[in-house]
Steps between C-alpha positions, in 0.01 A plus 500: 500500500657690209241354260220599739628860522535525124151357449349746747681789335366399159143468631523847654574642155179352355248606763203527264518149358602355836203660680257389228628141511477488880151649500374250241643204695338624823159552336506160327606331826221663702237423236623144451479411869151642544379374162627146550339496846164588340542231232594239760202595718263473203645163401463370856143630527392337172682168547609381844247698704220442250560125489479478880170687531209336678213517252128529564264412214131577454241414235288765337263552209636679195206737482626688196528175303158375612331830415665500157380146434147589614469834327149647522397218737428498871768302678399266782813532714378240748583219258865607506528454876740225610385268777675260735489216244672717238778605737553141614535388139762764427683435827531132410648596162763727655785241522719754687476561874273783614304639792134595477322783677145609430229749578128476442236770522124493524237768545301541821199712583506788745291514814366793696824566687721561195458680170723472190720783378334705228650570159784751513610540140349849475286397201124522449484119510619487863306276740401254230425145606562193289220246478584187693781656704498521880575814696842374616750236395696269731843386383669201661880475472688175552819680605667837533657440157160470333387816680775690318330414171143601576273580205480860618877529519730534798384655825646628828362442848481842668332398823491172692639189332425249227317175579712186527458386139648156572265427792338155514195601701246768422567822689276711275738793547515734202660806344273774368592800288552841657221637279255235625603564862442876464167445325370296795697648790683173561829435677728210586327261741146572376277223367300515177235267363463393137252264335497251216390648168254219427378444856484820700404313817847340508728754663865510603656707778847633414743667737713783362869429569637774275432776253677528163546745216551396139831592339338550159234747394166348606268757346179324401147595401357189667317499832520124548751216512655619170648798688850407628434690825222252578736201511541321834817292542530190717668158514391229261398277791260767628376547142418128481343491845241749375421266210597763245712253302192288421223761505573557131770373266791696351386684192155587623431867567706623794701177545863472389784257569865590447793261529851630556779261396852549633824386334861517612633619162374671181607186311250289697234764436559484124488120509171518689350733239593264216360194679176675592445598137558137402246398764232700318502859627376704204644820364208689658691482826827658608758368746695788643737558788433818700828452686707473181317794347585712803862382486533572127341842544760581766789378283379661174651847570834336581488307171432823309788673681732205426417517129586870488812443713627224271495728194639793698797295625583380149485853362701646789766231473532552124525879529742472792725256311507728195593805709774315691649351183483837326680673787765227507548513124537879494748487786718236334472662158644826629785317670655312208790741487561440870491124449744532209745712694498255791576217259776709338681542832481127569188459715347160424145450376415304814593788730314752284190276494516462878508876541191543282321221690580665835362829370167336410484304826551816706182637344288188454547299821428781752203606285359147509540482878340840550214409264428168669515658845266779399274251322475283810409800714241626251355150468444477875324837496263431209441125546174539694356723227563243230174316409416168671724580797263300724572189290865533407765760577711636214845475658835375368585140585795272431402442136480873430838569662650222287358657184631841598843356588523321166390818321767702685763240411382515139538877497850469647587238238376736228727774638795261497435374147447850356820631664713209382349505151576869457867454594549176304344656190739796513789498250821700559507612139184698573728748678660592167167564331403865459223630719172578339531824303884483465694454171711184467 
């Protein structure tokens, strides 16, 4: 108790350095807890969470590469279309397990009871029609998953409901765009009639089960099937029942086929890409994963923040260590006469060292506790504003607390070593040396 009182008395006489040391320890503790939480969250998002992602993969044409290779030439894009035989070949080369979803679209002609949406780009070329295209396009989806990767982008049903994409009998129920519904005064439950492009006498009656809006900008200068608002969505079984899968082949004008491969991990996706290239897919095609791209885009801001945080923590720790050591050094330097006098009256070096250690602990330990407590509270307040919160939460876990505990123990050990070293290094004969500025 006597040592504790003496230590407190000494600290009270050095309020400036004591306050500065305590403040630095608190700031470093707060920053360390929040910073390490961000680093751990980023590491989890880019390793454990990333490796467990379900991956969807799609094929596409590298248009920039093709145009560069065919500079000043007209490109026949139809020859780059992949058909069922191509997809089967690549599926057989996959080696890894996968799921396959698909969607296929084909143009249809309008009849008297429905008109296509006109161009709405606001340009002079609005209402243009492409030779060989029908007035509308019908898209058949094999599943809800394939519907999420429509050529026109994602969409939301705002009235009614989607057709049963996995149906095994033709219901001929469809989704139409809100723009197409307004153009023709249509609502859920109404029936529309479309015709084959090549044989207008062959018609198909379709019942509207829902109305959708596109999530992306669908501005277009086309007044035919090329306009995204003129796309009609249905199940693949209904698409086949209308004969649209055989009316033309994928690659011909207005007819496309898209296959969506699903993998349980990014590793399987990468293996699939390598095997498909070996199976003969040329460099004119890309294999991308919309799901991974969305995930990486969400995590990217967190990665940038983690990079900045890593450097900031190193700099803060270095500056904090320098300030704490400087304060400790100045305190001990001005107390050498006190140490000498204590030795002169018979106080052992061990007792003197213990007193100095207690003085440092009185400042450091409470400051660490206050800093960690404040850091935990601040972390809970700001966690939801840290990027990628929907994927991983930046909060301290067992590993972070272990790191902070070891760091605190290291700081305490540094206090102990510096206190002991200062006393051990002191020589009694130093008491007889003249002070700076005095004559010997």
